[in-house]
C-alpha atoms as one frame of an Amber mdcrd trajectory, in Angstrom:
protein
  10.699  17.491 -15.465   7.913  15.002 -14.775   8.736  11.727 -13.084   6.345
   8.868 -12.366   4.957   8.318  -8.897   6.809   5.626  -6.976   4.808   2.836
  -5.367   6.351   0.485  -2.796   4.681  -2.944  -2.959   5.225  -5.137   0.090
   4.096  -8.769   0.057   5.759 -12.051   1.008   4.014 -13.780  -1.898   6.274
 -13.360  -4.984   3.426 -13.810  -7.466   1.554 -10.857  -5.925   4.650  -8.672
  -6.284   5.102  -9.808  -9.890   1.478  -9.357 -10.997   0.790  -6.078  -9.197
   4.245  -4.736 -10.098   3.780  -5.504 -13.790   0.311  -3.978 -13.800   1.404
  -0.780 -12.014   4.462  -0.343 -14.234   2.186  -0.682 -17.283  -0.005   2.044
 -15.720   3.021   4.366 -15.634   4.252   4.024 -12.057   7.751   3.348 -10.820
   7.599   0.279  -8.545   9.799  -0.839  -5.661   9.196  -4.191  -3.965   9.921
  -5.756  -0.596   9.085  -9.231   0.716   9.216  -8.610   4.473   8.612  -5.947
   7.099  12.219  -4.908   7.799  12.958  -4.508   4.071   9.782  -2.429   3.677
  10.840  -0.087   6.493  14.310   0.284   5.012  13.056   1.072   1.507  10.390
   3.465   2.750  12.909   5.375   4.859  15.574   5.456   2.158  13.480   5.990
  -0.997  10.404   7.891   0.294   7.873   6.370  -2.125   4.728   8.317  -2.988
   2.511   5.482  -1.711   2.910   2.056  -0.063   0.782  -1.055  -0.595   1.482
  -3.170   2.473   0.437  -6.764   3.160  -0.591  -7.170   6.795   0.929 -10.651
   7.237   4.685 -10.364   6.679   7.774 -12.110   8.018  10.060 -10.144  10.321
   7.550  -7.427  11.183   3.846  -7.496  10.427   2.281  -4.891   8.176   0.621
  -3.407  11.263   4.030  -3.034  12.943   5.501  -1.503   9.797   2.621   0.977
   9.551   3.081   1.975  13.197   6.806   2.569  12.630   6.181   4.540   9.418
   3.594   6.769  11.099   6.021   7.432  13.985   8.799   8.765  11.710   8.455
  12.387  10.525   9.981  11.496   7.133   7.431   8.744   6.390   4.354   9.661
   8.439   2.484  11.256   5.527   3.038   8.526   2.931  -0.371   7.091   1.994
  -0.732   3.450   3.073  -2.971   0.807   1.546  -3.386  -2.378   3.575  -3.566
  -5.502   1.433  -4.976  -8.391   3.381  -6.613 -11.751   2.921  -8.616 -11.041
   6.071 -11.993  -9.400   5.896 -12.685  -9.671   9.632 -13.843  -6.395  11.129
 -11.274  -6.592  13.938  -8.394  -6.799  11.435  -9.830  -3.921   9.378 -10.302
  -1.823  12.527  -6.671  -2.470  13.505  -5.542  -1.309  10.066  -7.488   1.935
  10.463  -6.099   2.471  13.963  -2.524   2.003  12.729  -2.935   4.723  10.112
  -3.817   2.955   6.883  -5.659   5.176   4.414  -7.428   2.314   2.616  -7.799
  -1.465   2.681  -8.003  -3.876  -0.234  -9.002  -7.484   0.351  -6.914 -10.103
  -1.463  -7.305 -11.483  -3.946  -7.727  -7.966  -5.265  -8.507  -7.046  -8.825
  -5.588  -4.917 -10.094  -8.071  -2.295 -11.363  -9.469  -1.886  -7.829  -5.954
  -1.452  -6.450  -5.116   1.081  -9.171  -8.283   3.029  -8.358  -7.271   3.279
  -4.676  -3.713   4.306  -5.573  -4.902   7.085  -7.870  -7.396   8.273  -5.259
  -4.743   8.512  -2.540  -1.892  10.132  -4.422  -1.258  13.805  -3.601  -3.078
  16.258  -5.899   0.045  16.980  -7.951   0.501  13.225  -8.553  -3.135  12.330
  -9.196  -6.567  12.758  -7.669  -7.183  12.777  -3.933 -10.351  12.343  -1.913
 -11.520  11.182   1.504 -10.485   7.716   2.781 -12.446   4.777   1.439 -13.046
   1.608   3.395 -14.875  -0.407   0.768 -13.399  -3.646  -0.439 -12.900  -5.050
  -3.916 -15.669  -7.553  -3.166 -18.159  -4.689  -2.819 -17.418  -3.591  -6.389
 -18.361  -6.958  -7.865
């Protein structure tokens, strides 16, 4: 029986969780949300989502710390990670790559651009998959 892919959205800004969550649910995904790093780690470990969209600036543990912890655990190391950040500085983007993120979206991010990255990164049986992309939503404008 088919079940929708589960996306874990992690952002400390409630409006981002609401807007992106609504959009992704309308696109047919199951959505979990967390507002801080420790909650994100707990949900990822317990629920094993198909993909995680992770803000880099979070209370409790930063998105970079969460990514490092997820990549260190055998049960979560292969979950695709999308960094969502308001920073477009090269140093921040390089850190995201080093910590194991598969893609980066720069906030504010058009929901269509986020959806495109999610579909690209899902495993073949859940959607299409291709090589990592490091373009930003601003480059698509």
